[in-house]
Structure formats: structure tokens, C-alpha cells
N, C-alpha and C positions, 0 to 999 in steps of 0.2 A: 685866589681867583680875582681878576680885575673887576672893577665895578663901573667903569665908564659906560654910560648909556649910549646906544647908537642913535643916529639921526635917521628916522624912518619916515617914509611918506605917510600922509594921513590915512590913506587906505590900508596900508600894511599894518600900521599901528592898531587900527580898529580891528583888523583881521586877527592879529595876535591876541588882542584882548578877548575877542570872541572865543578863540581856540583855548585860551587859558581857563575860561569859565566852563569848559566842557565837563560833563560828568565823567567821561573817560577819554583821555587824550592819547593819540598815537603820533609820535614824531618820527619821520622817516627821512634818511639822508643818503645821498650818493656819497662816494668816497673821493675819487680823483676830481679835482676842480671844485670841490665843495667842502668836505672835511679836510682835504689835503690840497695844497697849492699845486697847480700844473707845473711839472718839471720836464726838462728836455729828455731825461732818461727815466722811463717808467719804473725801472727797478729801484730808483733812489727815492721814490715818493714816500713822504712821511706825513702823518696828520699834524694839523695845527694843534699844538698842545693845549692852548686855551680853549679852542672849540671842543676838543675831545673831553677835557675835564668838565666843561659845562654840560655837554651831552650826557655824560655819566651821571652828573648831579641831577639833571632833569629826569632821567630815567628812574632815579631813586625816589622821586616824589610819589605820594599816594595817587592811585588811579591814573598813572602815567606809564606808557610803554615807549620803547625806542627800538628802531631797527636801522640797520645800514644795508642798503641794497647796492651791490657793486657788480660791475662786469668782471672784476678780478675773481680768480678762483677763491673759494672760501678759505682754503689753507693759507693762501697769500694774504688775504684780508686779516685773518687771525694773527699772523705774524707782525702786521703793521699796527694793530690796535692793541697796545700793551695793556695788560691787566684789565681786559674787557670784562665787566661784570656779567653775571648770568642774566640780568634783566635787560641786557642789550642784545637783541637777536642779530646775527650776521647771516646775510643771504648772499651767496656768491653766484658767479656765472650768469648774471642777468636773471636770477631766479631759479635756475636749474638746480642749484645746490641749496636746498631749503631744509633747515633743521638737520635731521640725520641723513638727508639725501646727499650722499657724497658720490662723486663720480671719478673714476679713473679717466685718464685722457683717452678719448675714443680713437680708434684706428683711423677714422676719416680725418681727424685733426692732423695726424702725422702725415697723411696723404697730402693735405693742403700745404703743410710745411715743406715736404719734399718738392712739390711743384713750384713753390715760391722761393726756394733757396737761391736759385740762379738770379732771379730778379732782385732779391735783396743784395746780392753781391755786386750787381751791375749799378746799383744806386747807393753809393756810400752814404751811410747814416741810417739806412732802412734797417729795421729790426723785426724779427718774428717772435711773437709771444704765444707760447702754447698754453691753452687753458683746457679744462676737462671736456668742454663741448664745442670749443671754437678756437680759431687761430686769429690773432690780431696782427695785422701788418702795419707797423708804425713807420710813418714817413716824416715826422716832425723835423728830424735832423738831416733830411735830404736837402740839397741845394734848392733854394726857393723856386727857381725856374724849372726844376725837374720834378717837383712834388706831385703835381697833377698827372704827369706822365707815368710816374711810378705807381700811383694809385690806379690809374686806368689799366696799366699792364697787369697788375695783380688781379683786378676784377676780371679781365679778359681771360686770364689763365685758369682761375679756379671758380669764378662766380657761378657758372652753370652747374657745378657739382656740389655747391653748398645748398643747404636747406634754406638759408637766409643770408643776406649780405647787408651789413649795417655800417653806416658811416658814423664816425665820431670826430673829435677834435684831432686832426692830423693822424687819423688811424682809420682803417677799414677792417671790419671783422667778418670772418667767414664761419658760419655756424653749421655744425653737424646735427644739431637738434634745435627745435624751435623753443625760444625762451625770450621773455621780455619783462621789464620791470613792472609794467602795469599788471600783468598776470600774477607776478610774485606778490605785489602789494595786495591785490584782491584775495589771493590765497591766504596770506597772513591774516587779513581781517576776517575772513570766513572761519579760520581756525580759532581766532580769538572769540568770535561769536559763539562757536560751538562749545567753548569753555565758559560761556556766560559772561565774557568780558568784551563784548563788541565795542570798538571805539565809537564814541559819539562824533568826534572830529579828528581828522587826520591832517597833519601838516607835513608836506613833502617838499624837500629842498634839493635841487639838482641843477646841473649846469650844461648837460650835453644833450645831443639828439636822442640818445637812448633813454633819457629821463622823460621824454615827451609821452611815452606810453603810460608812465605813472601819473603824469599830470592829467592825461585824458581819463584815467580811471577814478579821479576824484569827483566827489559829489558837490552839490551847491553849498553845503555847510563846511566843506573842507578848504584848506588853504594851500595852494601851490605857489612856490617861490622859485623863480628862475634866477640863477647866478649869471650875470652877464646880459648882453643885449641880444637882439634877434627875435624873430617870430616864435611864439610859444603858446601852448595851451594853458600855461600858468597865468593866473590873474595878477600876480605880483612879481616884482623883481628887485634885486639889489645889483649894484654895479660890478662888484668884484668879490673874489674869494675872501679877501681880508675883512669883509663885512659879515662873514658868517658867524664868527665868534661873538661879536657884539649883538647880532640878531639872536643868537642862542641865549646870551645873558639876559636880554630883555624878556624873552619868553620864559626863562627860568624864574626871573623875579616875579613876573605876573602870575605864573602857575603856583609859585611858593605862597603868594598871598591868598590865592583861592583855596589851597589845600592845607593851610596852616592849622585849621581846626580838626583835621582828620586824625 
């Protein structure tokens, strides 16, 4: 594991030190754009090896838990996080696949796909991603001048039949069931509290619109960190995904010092 320390803002450094001193610490991460760089083809996404190694090491420390909350199906997430230890919880489908809650692809998702196949064919580069409770319409690789048109046509075609429609980075997602990362995060913390291990402080790191629900679920003692610019409920930010691994290394070092005597 590399040891280079990141250059953090004074506010973020203070927040990480505060989090590291928590009686019980929960670290929660998004996957795409956070643990993994954004790529043109969602199927080729792979985690930053350094970030993943450090996250696993952090989760192994005393009084520390880690979770990954992703819009990806849990099965997909499992396949991308190699040798994931049992002390790192994977939550898929924006929180709908929690623990043992696994979902087969709902019939409504196939209905969304059938309705959007023609649009995907008319806009070269568009792709459909089937998930257990939702369908993602990816338009990152559509010609720049046609991306908004492709998005608008997809929403017009199936938006009214979806329980929810959520925008992401060059993707719009149509849901057959309601789910969001804020609810998933709260559900995890409530389960931990029921087991007598309620987190004292939660650190949540994410980069997309769908992570805002998690940032909004954080309390005054918690630490929200947005990857990238733009308006956000997170009180802290880093500029790019490449800074996630150094951020994790800094938190790991601070937490290691606090828990060394455990």
C-alpha cells in the first residue's frame, strides 16, 4: 500500500480527524466514480486497486465498519469487488438489495427495456442496463449534440410508467420500485444499532446525483464528501476520483492511530 499523504483542505482534514476518533466509525462509499473511475462503457468499470485495498484495511480495524452502496445490482457489484471480506457490506440497486434481500429482475424492468429498444437503436452509443428493480438508459457515448434529445425521448416514452425516474452522470434510470441510497444508509445504521453497534460517526463518499439522498441522511457529526464539483448536500469535496485512494489512506492512518491500543 502506498504511503503518500493527500493534500486536503483544512476543513476536510479536521473532519477526518474527528471521524477517526469516533467510538464506532462507519465508512460508506459509492462505486462508479468513487471507488471506480468513470469509463465510457459501464460494463468495463473496475475499482481503483489502491482505494479498494485501503478500504478493506480500514474495515478490518477495531470498531470500524464499511459498506458500499451502489446503483448496480448486488451480483454485479460482487463480481467487481474481488476477495471482498465479510466485514465489508455490499448494498445493491440503490438499497433495494440489502443483505440477503436479493431480487430477480422485475417484469416492469423488461417492459421498460422493450419500450426503449427502438430509441437505443436510433441513437448510436446508447445502451440499456437491466437491473433487478430498474432500467438504466446510458447515453454517454451518444454524439454530444444528441445526448439530451436521447434522454428526453427515453423519459417521454417510459417516464410516466416508472415509480421513479432518476438522473445520473450521462444516464437516466427508470425504477419499478422505490429505493434510494439515503434510505439504505439509514436502514444499515438502524440494523447496526439493533445489534448494539450503532455508528457514532458516518463518513459517506459519493460523486453522483443519486448520492445526494445519502448526504441528506447524514447528521451534524457525520462527514459527507462529494467527488467533483457542483451543488451538493455534502459539506466537503475533493476534485476528482483519483483523490479517493489518498483520502482513504489518510483516514486509515488516522483511525489506525486511534485504535492501536484496542
